[in-house]
Backbone and ligand atoms as CSV (ligand in chain L), in Angstrom:
chain,resi,resn,atom,element,x,y,z
A,1,MET,N,N,98.349,94.118,84.971
A,1,MET,CA,C,97.495,93.230,84.177
A,1,MET,C,C,97.398,93.780,82.750
A,2,SER,N,N,97.694,92.954,81.787
A,2,SER,CA,C,97.660,93.437,80.397
A,2,SER,C,C,96.214,93.448,79.905
A,3,ASP,N,N,95.914,94.383,79.062
A,3,ASP,CA,C,94.570,94.443,78.519
A,3,ASP,C,C,94.636,94.569,77.006
A,4,TYR,N,N,94.014,93.637,76.316
A,4,TYR,CA,C,94.015,93.670,74.854
A,4,TYR,C,C,93.134,94.811,74.348
A,5,LYS,N,N,93.629,95.509,73.339
A,5,LYS,CA,C,92.825,96.540,72.683
A,5,LYS,C,C,92.261,96.022,71.369
A,6,TYR,N,N,93.066,95.153,70.710
A,6,TYR,CA,C,92.680,94.632,69.399
A,6,TYR,C,C,92.595,93.115,69.447
A,7,CYS,N,N,91.770,92.565,68.592
A,7,CYS,CA,C,91.601,91.120,68.535
A,7,CYS,C,C,92.880,90.472,67.994
A,8,PRO,N,N,93.449,89.480,68.718
A,8,PRO,CA,C,94.673,88.838,68.223
A,8,PRO,C,C,94.400,87.904,67.048
A,9,MET,N,N,93.122,87.623,66.754
A,9,MET,CA,C,92.789,86.750,65.630
A,9,MET,C,C,92.562,87.554,64.351
A,10,CYS,N,N,91.834,88.691,64.442
A,10,CYS,CA,C,91.477,89.403,63.205
A,10,CYS,C,C,91.821,90.892,63.258
A,11,ALA,N,N,92.408,91.358,64.352
A,11,ALA,CA,C,92.885,92.739,64.490
A,11,ALA,C,C,91.771,93.790,64.565
A,12,ASN,N,N,90.530,93.350,64.656
A,12,ASN,CA,C,89.408,94.263,64.880
A,12,ASN,C,C,89.515,94.833,66.306
A,13,SER,N,N,88.957,96.035,66.538
A,13,SER,CA,C,88.948,96.565,67.901
A,13,SER,C,C,88.063,95.702,68.787
A,14,LEU,N,N,88.479,95.553,70.040
A,14,LEU,CA,C,87.650,94.797,70.979
A,14,LEU,C,C,86.636,95.725,71.623
A,15,ALA,N,N,85.515,95.165,72.017
A,15,ALA,CA,C,84.468,95.944,72.679
A,15,ALA,C,C,84.096,95.244,73.982
A,16,LEU,N,N,83.542,96.024,74.908
A,16,LEU,CA,C,83.037,95.402,76.134
A,16,LEU,C,C,81.652,94.859,75.836
A,17,VAL,N,N,81.457,93.587,76.074
A,17,VAL,CA,C,80.162,92.969,75.818
A,17,VAL,C,C,79.695,92.248,77.081
A,18,ILE,N,N,78.390,92.175,77.247
A,18,ILE,CA,C,77.835,91.443,78.390
A,18,ILE,C,C,77.495,90.039,77.906
A,19,ARG,N,N,78.046,89.048,78.572
A,19,ARG,CA,C,77.784,87.646,78.217
A,19,ARG,C,C,76.971,87.001,79.325
A,20,GLN,N,N,76.017,86.156,78.925
A,20,GLN,CA,C,75.304,85.344,79.917
A,20,GLN,C,C,76.139,84.089,80.148
A,21,GLU,N,N,76.669,83.959,81.327
A,21,GLU,CA,C,77.509,82.803,81.631
A,21,GLU,C,C,76.908,82.036,82.795
A,22,ASP,N,N,77.516,80.900,83.127
A,22,ASP,CA,C,76.992,80.054,84.208
A,22,ASP,C,C,76.803,80.850,85.494
A,23,SER,N,N,77.718,81.797,85.734
A,23,SER,CA,C,77.648,82.561,86.979
A,23,SER,C,C,76.806,83.826,86.846
A,24,GLY,N,N,76.138,84.032,85.703
A,24,GLY,CA,C,75.303,85.207,85.504
A,24,GLY,C,C,75.887,86.127,84.430
A,25,ALA,N,N,75.320,87.340,84.318
A,25,ALA,CA,C,75.782,88.279,83.298
A,25,ALA,C,C,77.184,88.764,83.656
A,26,THR,N,N,78.115,88.655,82.712
A,26,THR,CA,C,79.504,89.014,82.974
A,26,THR,C,C,80.025,89.885,81.833
A,27,GLU,N,N,80.732,90.952,82.215
A,27,GLU,CA,C,81.294,91.838,81.197
A,27,GLU,C,C,82.643,91.287,80.727
A,28,ARG,N,N,82.797,91.134,79.420
A,28,ARG,CA,C,84.047,90.636,78.837
A,28,ARG,C,C,84.486,91.548,77.715
A,29,ARG,N,N,85.786,91.572,77.477
A,29,ARG,CA,C,86.307,92.263,76.317
A,29,ARG,C,C,86.317,91.245,75.174
A,30,ALA,N,N,85.634,91.553,74.092
A,30,ALA,CA,C,85.486,90.562,73.022
A,30,ALA,C,C,85.484,91.228,71.660
A,31,CYS,N,N,85.703,90.408,70.627
A,31,CYS,CA,C,85.708,90.878,69.242
A,31,CYS,C,C,84.307,90.724,68.674
A,32,THR,N,N,83.759,91.822,68.143
A,32,THR,CA,C,82.400,91.751,67.607
A,32,THR,C,C,82.405,91.156,66.201
A,33,GLN,N,N,83.583,90.993,65.613
A,33,GLN,CA,C,83.661,90.453,64.258
A,33,GLN,C,C,83.802,88.922,64.257
A,34,CYS,N,N,84.785,88.408,65.013
A,34,CYS,CA,C,85.015,86.948,64.964
A,34,CYS,C,C,84.623,86.243,66.257
A,35,GLY,N,N,84.263,86.997,67.277
A,35,GLY,CA,C,83.785,86.368,68.508
A,35,GLY,C,C,84.865,86.016,69.523
A,36,TRP,N,N,86.135,86.301,69.205
A,36,TRP,CA,C,87.222,85.997,70.158
A,36,TRP,C,C,86.960,86.746,71.466
A,37,THR,N,N,87.192,86.078,72.577
A,37,THR,CA,C,86.941,86.680,73.887
A,37,THR,C,C,88.206,86.678,74.718
A,38,HIS,N,N,88.471,87.817,75.325
A,38,HIS,CA,C,89.594,87.904,76.262
A,38,HIS,C,C,89.067,87.496,77.637
A,39,TRP,N,N,89.274,86.235,78.014
A,39,TRP,CA,C,88.706,85.742,79.273
A,39,TRP,C,C,89.434,86.330,80.471
A,40,ASN,N,N,90.693,86.683,80.276
A,40,ASN,CA,C,91.466,87.303,81.362
A,40,ASN,C,C,91.549,86.420,82.605
A,41,ASN,N,N,91.678,85.124,82.396
A,41,ASN,CA,C,91.811,84.205,83.529
A,41,ASN,C,C,93.175,84.400,84.182
A,42,PRO,N,N,93.259,84.170,85.515
A,42,PRO,CA,C,94.546,84.315,86.189
A,42,PRO,C,C,95.584,83.328,85.640
A,43,THR,N,N,96.831,83.764,85.668
A,43,THR,CA,C,97.949,82.945,85.199
A,43,THR,C,C,98.581,82.225,86.386
A,44,PRO,N,N,98.832,80.922,86.260
A,44,PRO,CA,C,99.532,80.242,87.351
A,44,PRO,C,C,101.009,80.626,87.401
A,45,VAL,N,N,101.492,80.904,88.599
A,45,VAL,CA,C,102.901,81.255,88.804
A,45,VAL,C,C,103.460,80.343,89.907
A,46,LEU,N,N,104.636,79.807,89.670
A,46,LEU,CA,C,105.292,78.939,90.642
A,46,LEU,C,C,106.178,79.770,91.542
A,47,ALA,N,N,106.199,79.425,92.832
A,47,ALA,CA,C,107.085,80.137,93.758
A,47,ALA,C,C,107.788,79.114,94.646
A,48,GLY,N,N,109.067,79.359,94.913
A,48,GLY,CA,C,109.848,78.425,95.714
A,48,GLY,C,C,110.429,79.064,96.964
A,49,ILE,N,N,110.129,78.451,98.118
A,49,ILE,CA,C,110.809,78.811,99.373
A,49,ILE,C,C,112.044,77.916,99.397
A,50,VAL,N,N,113.175,78.456,98.955
A,50,VAL,CA,C,114.368,77.646,98.701
A,50,VAL,C,C,115.206,77.555,99.970
A,51,GLU,N,N,115.318,76.337,100.493
A,51,GLU,CA,C,116.136,76.125,101.693
A,51,GLU,C,C,117.494,75.594,101.269
A,52,HIS,N,N,118.555,76.314,101.698
A,52,HIS,CA,C,119.917,75.900,101.366
A,52,HIS,C,C,120.766,75.953,102.629
A,53,LYS,N,N,121.332,74.818,102.989
A,53,LYS,CA,C,122.161,74.713,104.198
A,53,LYS,C,C,121.452,75.296,105.424
A,54,GLY,N,N,120.172,74.977,105.555
A,54,GLY,CA,C,119.426,75.360,106.749
A,54,GLY,C,C,118.950,76.798,106.788
A,55,LYS,N,N,119.132,77.521,105.676
A,55,LYS,CA,C,118.621,78.899,105.607
A,55,LYS,C,C,117.741,79.047,104.369
A,56,ILE,N,N,116.977,80.152,104.342
A,56,ILE,CA,C,116.088,80.393,103.207
A,56,ILE,C,C,116.679,81.462,102.302
A,57,LEU,N,N,116.757,81.118,101.019
A,57,LEU,CA,C,117.325,82.036,100.033
A,57,LEU,C,C,116.231,82.951,99.480
A,58,LEU,N,N,116.446,84.246,99.644
A,58,LEU,CA,C,115.582,85.223,98.967
A,58,LEU,C,C,116.469,86.007,98.012
A,59,ALA,N,N,115.908,86.388,96.884
A,59,ALA,CA,C,116.721,87.044,95.854
A,59,ALA,C,C,116.108,88.378,95.451
A,60,ARG,N,N,116.961,89.209,94.886
A,60,ARG,CA,C,116.532,90.528,94.439
A,60,ARG,C,C,116.502,90.537,92.920
A,61,ASN,N,N,115.349,90.879,92.383
A,61,ASN,CA,C,115.157,90.873,90.943
A,61,ASN,C,C,115.773,92.112,90.309
A,62,ALA,N,N,116.416,91.914,89.149
A,62,ALA,CA,C,117.069,93.034,88.457
A,62,ALA,C,C,116.069,94.101,88.028
A,63,ALA,N,N,114.797,93.727,87.890
A,63,ALA,CA,C,113.784,94.697,87.453
A,63,ALA,C,C,113.361,95.641,88.579
A,64,TRP,N,N,113.770,95.339,89.799
A,64,TRP,CA,C,113.376,96.187,90.926
A,64,TRP,C,C,114.479,97.162,91.243
A,65,SER,N,N,114.135,98.425,91.392
A,65,SER,CA,C,115.176,99.407,91.691
A,65,SER,C,C,115.497,99.444,93.180
A,66,SER,N,N,114.573,98.996,94.018
A,66,SER,CA,C,114.853,99.065,95.456
A,66,SER,C,C,115.864,98.004,95.871
A,67,PRO,N,N,116.928,98.400,96.576
A,67,PRO,CA,C,117.906,97.407,97.035
A,67,PRO,C,C,117.409,96.621,98.248
A,68,HIS,N,N,116.231,96.971,98.761
A,68,HIS,CA,C,115.753,96.356,100.003
A,68,HIS,C,C,114.725,95.254,99.775
A,69,ARG,N,N,114.411,95.016,98.520
A,69,ARG,CA,C,113.370,94.021,98.261
A,69,ARG,C,C,113.952,92.672,97.892
A,70,PHE,N,N,113.732,91.699,98.727
A,70,PHE,CA,C,114.133,90.325,98.440
A,70,PHE,C,C,112.879,89.466,98.423
A,71,ALA,N,N,112.862,88.483,97.539
A,71,ALA,CA,C,111.629,87.714,97.380
A,71,ALA,C,C,111.927,86.259,97.069
A,72,LEU,N,N,110.869,85.461,97.112
A,72,LEU,CA,C,110.982,84.048,96.740
A,72,LEU,C,C,111.335,83.947,95.257
A,73,ILE,N,N,111.879,82.809,94.887
A,73,ILE,CA,C,112.135,82.513,93.468
A,73,ILE,C,C,110.788,82.214,92.812
A,74,THR,N,N,110.483,82.895,91.734
A,74,THR,CA,C,109.201,82.674,91.056
A,74,THR,C,C,109.413,82.515,89.554
A,75,GLY,N,N,108.430,81.919,88.898
A,75,GLY,CA,C,108.506,81.800,87.449
A,75,GLY,C,C,107.245,81.181,86.886
A,76,PHE,N,N,107.101,81.315,85.583
A,76,PHE,CA,C,105.945,80.746,84.893
A,76,PHE,C,C,106.227,79.299,84.512
A,77,MET,N,N,105.160,78.521,84.430
A,77,MET,CA,C,105.296,77.157,83.935
A,77,MET,C,C,105.507,77.187,82.434
A,78,GLU,N,N,106.255,76.204,81.945
A,78,GLU,CA,C,106.411,76.015,80.508
A,78,GLU,C,C,105.415,74.947,80.059
A,79,ALA,N,N,105.019,75.023,78.791
A,79,ALA,CA,C,104.145,73.993,78.243
A,79,ALA,C,C,104.832,72.642,78.373
A,80,GLY,N,N,104.080,71.630,78.787
A,80,GLY,CA,C,104.614,70.275,78.805
A,80,GLY,C,C,105.356,69.901,80.067
A,81,GLU,N,N,105.313,70.738,81.104
A,81,GLU,CA,C,105.959,70.345,82.354
A,81,GLU,C,C,104.937,70.382,83.489
A,82,SER,N,N,105.219,69.613,84.531
A,82,SER,CA,C,104.378,69.625,85.725
A,82,SER,C,C,104.808,70.803,86.600
A,83,PRO,N,N,103.969,71.231,87.565
A,83,PRO,CA,C,104.406,72.303,88.463
A,83,PRO,C,C,105.693,71.940,89.194
A,84,GLN,N,N,105.830,70.663,89.588
A,84,GLN,CA,C,107.043,70.224,90.301
A,84,GLN,C,C,108.269,70.360,89.401
A,85,GLU,N,N,108.117,69.954,88.143
A,85,GLU,CA,C,109.237,70.107,87.196
A,85,GLU,C,C,109.534,71.578,86.963
A,86,GLY,N,N,108.474,72.377,86.895
A,86,GLY,CA,C,108.643,73.808,86.627
A,86,GLY,C,C,109.413,74.514,87.733
A,87,ILE,N,N,109.050,74.256,88.992
A,87,ILE,CA,C,109.736,74.962,90.076
A,87,ILE,C,C,111.172,74.439,90.234
A,88,THR,N,N,111.377,73.156,89.968
A,88,THR,CA,C,112.735,72.589,90.007
A,88,THR,C,C,113.607,73.269,88.937
A,89,ARG,N,N,113.048,73.446,87.748
A,89,ARG,CA,C,113.771,74.108,86.650
A,89,ARG,C,C,114.057,75.576,86.991
A,90,GLU,N,N,113.045,76.284,87.496
A,90,GLU,CA,C,113.228,77.705,87.815
A,90,GLU,C,C,114.331,77.899,88.860
A,91,ILE,N,N,114.317,77.046,89.884
A,91,ILE,CA,C,115.313,77.190,90.957
A,91,ILE,C,C,116.710,76.922,90.391
A,92,LYS,N,N,116.826,75.917,89.525
A,92,LYS,CA,C,118.122,75.615,88.894
A,92,LYS,C,C,118.561,76.798,88.007
A,93,GLU,N,N,117.640,77.298,87.184
A,93,GLU,CA,C,117.990,78.395,86.263
A,93,GLU,C,C,118.392,79.661,87.019
A,94,GLU,N,N,117.679,79.950,88.103
A,94,GLU,CA,C,117.886,81.237,88.769
A,94,GLU,C,C,118.975,81.205,89.832
A,95,THR,N,N,119.235,80.015,90.423
A,95,THR,CA,C,120.218,79.972,91.523
A,95,THR,C,C,121.319,78.937,91.313
A,96,ASN,N,N,121.159,78.060,90.322
A,96,ASN,CA,C,122.071,76.940,90.062
A,96,ASN,C,C,121.942,75.821,91.091
A,97,LEU,N,N,120.976,75.920,92.007
A,97,LEU,CA,C,120.851,74.879,93.033
A,97,LEU,C,C,119.962,73.725,92.542
A,98,GLU,N,N,120.339,72.514,92.964
A,98,GLU,CA,C,119.581,71.313,92.607
A,98,GLU,C,C,118.569,71.017,93.703
A,99,VAL,N,N,117.321,70.884,93.316
A,99,VAL,CA,C,116.277,70.544,94.284
A,99,VAL,C,C,116.342,69.055,94.592
A,100,THR,N,N,116.331,68.727,95.893
A,100,THR,CA,C,116.337,67.314,96.282
A,100,THR,C,C,114.982,66.879,96.829
A,101,HIS,N,N,114.171,67.819,97.274
A,101,HIS,CA,C,112.869,67.465,97.840
A,101,HIS,C,C,111.937,68.670,97.736
A,102,LEU,N,N,110.704,68.402,97.320
A,102,LEU,CA,C,109.706,69.477,97.192
A,102,LEU,C,C,108.495,69.163,98.052
A,103,GLN,N,N,107.942,70.206,98.658
A,103,GLN,CA,C,106.684,70.049,99.390
A,103,GLN,C,C,105.760,71.193,99.003
A,104,LEU,N,N,104.552,70.846,98.581
A,104,LEU,CA,C,103.573,71.886,98.250
A,104,LEU,C,C,103.098,72.551,99.538
A,105,ILE,N,N,103.223,73.873,99.619
A,105,ILE,CA,C,102.762,74.603,100.804
A,105,ILE,C,C,101.319,75.052,100.619
A,106,GLY,N,N,100.978,75.560,99.456
A,106,GLY,CA,C,99.599,75.972,99.221
A,106,GLY,C,C,99.456,76.727,97.912
A,107,VAL,N,N,98.213,77.091,97.632
A,107,VAL,CA,C,97.874,77.819,96.408
A,107,VAL,C,C,97.182,79.106,96.833
A,108,TYR,N,N,97.625,80.246,96.307
A,108,TYR,CA,C,97.201,81.554,96.805
A,108,TYR,C,C,96.840,82.468,95.644
A,109,ASP,N,N,95.829,83.284,95.834
A,109,ASP,CA,C,95.514,84.266,94.785
A,109,ASP,C,C,96.391,85.499,94.961
A,110,PHE,N,N,96.705,86.118,93.828
A,110,PHE,CA,C,97.433,87.393,93.829
A,110,PHE,C,C,96.728,88.259,92.791
A,111,GLN,N,N,95.620,88.882,93.250
A,111,GLN,CA,C,94.695,89.505,92.307
A,111,GLN,C,C,95.266,90.746,91.649
A,112,ARG,N,N,96.190,91.403,92.332
A,112,ARG,CA,C,96.780,92.613,91.770
A,112,ARG,C,C,97.429,92.339,90.408
A,113,ARG,N,N,98.004,91.144,90.281
A,113,ARG,CA,C,98.634,90.767,89.009
A,113,ARG,C,C,97.841,89.712,88.253
A,114,ASN,N,N,96.634,89.431,88.720
A,114,ASN,CA,C,95.802,88.415,88.083
A,114,ASN,C,C,96.535,87.076,87.973
A,115,GLN,N,N,97.141,86.681,89.090
A,115,GLN,CA,C,97.896,85.432,89.121
A,115,GLN,C,C,97.374,84.500,90.213
A,116,VAL,N,N,97.651,83.219,90.039
A,116,VAL,CA,C,97.458,82.224,91.094
A,116,VAL,C,C,98.838,81.677,91.418
A,117,LEU,N,N,99.227,81.753,92.672
A,117,LEU,CA,C,100.575,81.342,93.074
A,117,LEU,C,C,100.536,79.929,93.630
A,118,ILE,N,N,101.431,79.106,93.130
A,118,ILE,CA,C,101.576,77.726,93.609
A,118,ILE,C,C,102.915,77.694,94.343
A,119,VAL,N,N,102.836,77.599,95.685
A,119,VAL,CA,C,104.046,77.810,96.491
A,119,VAL,C,C,104.584,76.481,97.024
A,120,TYR,N,N,105.853,76.234,96.753
A,120,TYR,CA,C,106.546,75.040,97.236
A,120,TYR,C,C,107.660,75.423,98.193
A,121,HIS,N,N,107.925,74.499,99.123
A,121,HIS,CA,C,109.188,74.551,99.866
A,121,HIS,C,C,110.128,73.591,99.150
A,122,ALA,N,N,111.360,74.031,98.907
A,122,ALA,CA,C,112.323,73.210,98.171
A,122,ALA,C,C,113.597,73.050,98.985
A,123,LEU,N,N,113.949,71.796,99.236
A,123,LEU,CA,C,115.264,71.520,99.824
A,123,LEU,C,C,116.257,71.406,98.680
A,124,THR,N,N,117.482,71.903,98.893
A,124,THR,CA,C,118.483,71.856,97.818
A,124,THR,C,C,119.739,71.145,98.300
A,125,LYS,N,N,120.471,70.655,97.329
A,125,LYS,CA,C,121.707,69.910,97.605
A,125,LYS,C,C,122.704,70.787,98.348
A,126,ASP,N,N,123.186,70.295,99.490
A,126,ASP,CA,C,124.120,71.064,100.310
A,126,ASP,C,C,125.378,71.491,99.571
A,127,GLY,N,N,125.904,70.595,98.742
A,127,GLY,CA,C,127.176,70.870,98.072
A,127,GLY,C,C,127.070,71.876,96.936
A,128,GLY,N,N,125.841,72.247,96.576
A,128,GLY,CA,C,125.648,73.115,95.416
A,128,GLY,C,C,126.220,74.516,95.627
A,129,GLU,N,N,126.633,75.113,94.521
A,129,GLU,CA,C,127.179,76.468,94.590
A,129,GLU,C,C,126.132,77.419,94.002
A,130,ILE,N,N,125.828,78.490,94.724
A,130,ILE,CA,C,124.811,79.430,94.248
A,130,ILE,C,C,125.413,80.320,93.156
A,131,ARG,N,N,124.795,80.275,91.989
A,131,ARG,CA,C,125.172,81.192,90.897
A,131,ARG,C,C,123.875,81.770,90.344
A,132,LEU,N,N,123.739,83.087,90.409
A,132,LEU,CA,C,122.469,83.706,90.021
A,132,LEU,C,C,122.387,83.926,88.524
A,133,SER,N,N,121.154,83.820,88.000
A,133,SER,CA,C,120.908,84.172,86.603
A,133,SER,C,C,120.978,85.694,86.483
A,134,PRO,N,N,121.144,86.214,85.258
A,134,PRO,CA,C,121.210,87.675,85.092
A,134,PRO,C,C,119.942,88.402,85.530
A,135,GLU,N,N,118.831,87.651,85.649
A,135,GLU,CA,C,117.578,88.255,86.123
A,135,GLU,C,C,117.675,88.707,87.570
A,136,LEU,N,N,118.624,88.111,88.304
A,136,LEU,CA,C,118.730,88.394,89.732
A,136,LEU,C,C,120.018,89.142,90.037
A,137,LEU,N,N,119.891,90.157,90.888
A,137,LEU,CA,C,121.049,91.010,91.199
A,137,LEU,C,C,121.774,90.568,92.453
A,138,GLY,N,N,121.070,89.863,93.301
A,138,GLY,CA,C,121.704,89.468,94.550
A,138,GLY,C,C,120.799,88.551,95.323
A,139,TYR,N,N,121.334,87.958,96.374
A,139,TYR,CA,C,120.522,87.089,97.208
A,139,TYR,C,C,120.983,87.237,98.650
A,140,ARG,N,N,120.122,86.789,99.562
A,140,ARG,CA,C,120.508,86.699,100.966
A,140,ARG,C,C,119.970,85.395,101.521
A,141,LEU,N,N,120.721,84.802,102.434
A,141,LEU,CA,C,120.256,83.600,103.122
A,141,LEU,C,C,119.771,84.026,104.502
A,142,PHE,N,N,118.523,83.714,104.798
A,142,PHE,CA,C,117.899,84.167,106.046
A,142,PHE,C,C,117.693,82.997,107.003
A,143,GLU,N,N,117.933,83.237,108.293
A,143,GLU,CA,C,117.468,82.311,109.321
A,143,GLU,C,C,115.941,82.326,109.257
A,144,PHE,N,N,115.329,81.173,109.534
A,144,PHE,CA,C,113.860,81.101,109.428
A,144,PHE,C,C,113.191,82.225,110.223
A,145,LYS,N,N,113.674,82.440,111.463
A,145,LYS,CA,C,112.986,83.382,112.361
A,145,LYS,C,C,113.143,84.838,111.910
A,146,ASP,N,N,114.074,85.099,111.005
A,146,ASP,CA,C,114.293,86.478,110.536
A,146,ASP,C,C,113.475,86.823,109.289
A,147,LEU,N,N,112.738,85.859,108.767
A,147,LEU,CA,C,111.972,86.110,107.545
A,147,LEU,C,C,110.778,86.999,107.841
A,148,ILE,N,N,110.554,87.980,106.988
A,148,ILE,CA,C,109.399,88.876,107.115
A,148,ILE,C,C,108.529,88.649,105.877
A,149,CYS,N,N,107.246,88.446,106.102
A,149,CYS,CA,C,106.338,88.097,105.002
A,149,CYS,C,C,105.640,89.326,104.452
A,150,TRP,N,N,105.467,89.354,103.126
A,150,TRP,CA,C,104.597,90.364,102.524
A,150,TRP,C,C,103.158,90.017,102.873
A,151,PRO,N,N,102.320,91.021,103.159
A,151,PRO,CA,C,100.917,90.697,103.468
A,151,PRO,C,C,100.105,90.511,102.191
A,152,ALA,N,N,100.615,89.738,101.264
A,152,ALA,CA,C,99.931,89.444,99.994
A,152,ALA,C,C,100.667,88.297,99.321
A,153,GLY,N,N,100.001,87.669,98.375
A,153,GLY,CA,C,100.616,86.708,97.460
A,153,GLY,C,C,101.560,85.715,98.109
A,154,THR,N,N,102.832,85.740,97.670
A,154,THR,CA,C,103.806,84.746,98.138
A,154,THR,C,C,104.013,84.827,99.651
A,155,GLY,N,N,103.762,85.997,100.233
A,155,GLY,CA,C,103.947,86.166,101.675
A,155,GLY,C,C,103.079,85.218,102.478
A,156,TYR,N,N,101.857,84.943,101.980
A,156,TYR,CA,C,100.975,84.016,102.694
A,156,TYR,C,C,101.514,82.588,102.627
A,157,GLY,N,N,102.163,82.259,101.510
A,157,GLY,CA,C,102.788,80.944,101.390
A,157,GLY,C,C,103.945,80.810,102.356
A,158,LEU,N,N,104.764,81.859,102.416
A,158,LEU,CA,C,105.902,81.853,103.338
A,158,LEU,C,C,105.402,81.759,104.785
A,159,ALA,N,N,104.328,82.489,105.083
A,159,ALA,CA,C,103.766,82.470,106.441
A,159,ALA,C,C,103.271,81.068,106.798
A,160,ASP,N,N,102.586,80.413,105.862
A,160,ASP,CA,C,102.082,79.065,106.145
A,160,ASP,C,C,103.236,78.090,106.359
A,161,TRP,N,N,104.296,78.255,105.598
A,161,TRP,CA,C,105.446,77.361,105.792
A,161,TRP,C,C,106.085,77.611,107.169
A,162,LEU,N,N,106.235,78.898,107.549
A,162,LEU,CA,C,106.799,79.203,108.876
A,162,LEU,C,C,105.952,78.588,109.988
A,163,LYS,N,N,104.618,78.688,109.834
A,163,LYS,CA,C,103.732,78.104,110.853
A,163,LYS,C,C,103.974,76.600,110.962
A,164,SER,N,N,104.255,75.946,109.832
A,164,SER,CA,C,104.518,74.498,109.859
A,164,SER,C,C,105.816,74.194,110.598
A,165,LYS,N,N,106.666,75.209,110.784
A,165,LYS,CA,C,107.913,75.065,111.549
A,165,LYS,C,C,107.744,75.620,112.971
A,166,SER,N,N,106.491,75.855,113.366
A,166,SER,CA,C,106.174,76.406,114.698
A,166,SER,C,C,106.787,77.789,114.915
A,167,ILE,N,N,106.920,78.560,113.835
A,167,ILE,CA,C,107.390,79.948,113.957
A,167,ILE,C,C,106.204,80.833,113.605
A,168,SER,N,N,105.869,81.790,114.490
A,168,SER,CA,C,104.722,82.623,114.126
A,168,SER,C,C,105.206,83.738,113.199
A,169,PRO,N,N,104.595,83.815,112.003
A,169,PRO,CA,C,105.121,84.695,110.964
A,169,PRO,C,C,104.981,86.172,111.304
A,170,GLN,N,N,105.997,86.934,110.933
A,170,GLN,CA,C,105.926,88.396,111.046
A,170,GLN,C,C,105.596,88.934,109.664
A,171,PHE,N,N,104.713,89.915,109.631
A,171,PHE,CA,C,104.346,90.521,108.343
A,171,PHE,C,C,104.877,91.934,108.259
A,172,MET,N,N,105.237,92.325,107.044
A,172,MET,CA,C,105.686,93.688,106.796
A,172,MET,C,C,104.479,94.627,106.869
A,173,GLU,N,N,104.708,95.832,107.364
A,173,GLU,CA,C,103.636,96.832,107.426
A,173,GLU,C,C,103.436,97.448,106.042
A,174,TRP,N,N,102.190,97.775,105.726
A,174,TRP,CA,C,101.928,98.385,104.416
A,174,TRP,C,C,102.692,99.684,104.217
A,175,GLU,N,N,102.833,100.464,105.300
A,175,GLU,CA,C,103.571,101.743,105.200
A,175,GLU,C,C,104.984,101.521,104.694
A,176,GLU,N,N,105.593,100.461,105.218
A,176,GLU,CA,C,106.962,100.176,104.819
A,176,GLU,C,C,107.017,99.710,103.365
A,177,ILE,N,N,106.012,98.918,102.976
A,177,ILE,CA,C,105.963,98.444,101.591
A,177,ILE,C,C,105.817,99.624,100.638
A,178,GLU,N,N,104.984,100.589,101.012
A,178,GLU,CA,C,104.787,101.748,100.144
A,178,GLU,C,C,106.079,102.550,100.006
A,179,ARG,N,N,106.812,102.626,101.107
A,179,ARG,CA,C,108.080,103.346,101.072
A,179,ARG,C,C,109.064,102.629,100.122
A,180,ILE,N,N,109.101,101.301,100.220
A,180,ILE,CA,C,109.998,100.529,99.360
A,180,ILE,C,C,109.535,100.626,97.906
A,181,ASN,N,N,108.219,100.536,97.715
A,181,ASN,CA,C,107.707,100.571,96.339
A,181,ASN,C,C,107.899,101.926,95.679
A,182,ALA,N,N,107.932,102.968,96.471
A,182,ALA,CA,C,108.137,104.299,95.917
A,182,ALA,C,C,109.473,104.352,95.185
A,183,ALA,N,N,110.401,103.505,95.595
A,183,ALA,CA,C,111.716,103.470,94.969
A,183,ALA,C,C,111.850,102.260,94.034
A,184,SER,N,N,110.730,101.643,93.704
A,184,SER,CA,C,110.783,100.407,92.935
A,184,SER,C,C,109.944,100.529,91.675
A,185,SER,N,N,110.407,99.916,90.589
A,185,SER,CA,C,109.702,100.095,89.317
A,185,SER,C,C,108.521,99.138,89.166
A,186,THR,N,N,108.536,98.015,89.875
A,186,THR,CA,C,107.414,97.093,89.764
A,186,THR,C,C,106.988,96.681,91.154
A,187,ILE,N,N,105.778,96.142,91.221
A,187,ILE,CA,C,105.308,95.638,92.523
A,187,ILE,C,C,105.155,94.146,92.406
L,1,ZN,ZN,ZN,88.378,89.082,65.941
């Protein structure tokens, strides 16, 4: 989570101030000169459970050093697009696959990164050829029953989608995640 030190409007140092808000007294980082406030609201992030030829595509991000971490396709929304347009664009940019059908699975908090995840299941055109963006180092296509969910964030979306397919989701153990993260630059 990024934290502002200086005001982006006037470059004055920010201070912690107590504000009386609808929900009561709340501590905020704010500028004592111009009044700018760092609200630190969660950022919406789109995530896609990409189904291609009857399997689920998980990809490995170039920013991760662990070769064992595969994840859903994710990305930020751009100004002027709907979430549906955003996830369709992200899937095309990252995998070259064309989305033919989208279903909203759910909305999940991911407090560690101060994000709100909007998770879709995406069907893709069978004839499409997978070509990864440079952001991604590799991908794997998983049978539904072989998918293992992270016990956080996108994992809950994947679990809910599996349940909708009458598959009871398996979750990764925290011990294993810590082992993988020890070799990984980001979480
Ligand atoms: Zn200021």
